[in-house]
C-alpha positions, 0 to 999 in steps of 0.5 A: 961092677959097671958104673958111669964113673968106671966107663968114663975113666976107661974112655978118658984113658982111651981104653977099649972095652966090652961091657955086658949088660941088660938093655934096660940099664942103657939110657939109649935103650929105645933108640938102640932097640928100634934101630933096624937091621938083620940079626946074624944067626950065631947058633940055634939059640943065639942071634946078634946084630950090631947097632951104633948109637952116637959113639957107642957100639952095641951088640944086641943078642937075642935068644929065642928060647930065653924070650919064650921063657921070659914071655911065659914068666910075664904071663904067669905074673900077670895072671897072679896079679889079676887074681890078687886084684880080683880077690881084693874086690871080693 
């Protein structure tokens, strides 16, 4: 598990590391996502770009197929919630 304590320990011991995590877990998420730059196409389903925020290096990965799936899932959830809200009003 990734924890602040673990990352701090790795930093104190000057150990280089790579951590995979969802962006919503990073405190710098807004800064990282609004940083410009072009994605490099790695494969049909994978684009990446490098972003530095303070002393932290982020490799942002974007999968257009996953993005489409996630968008549809959000739309379905919104429709379900709107239906539930409407039924409470009846």
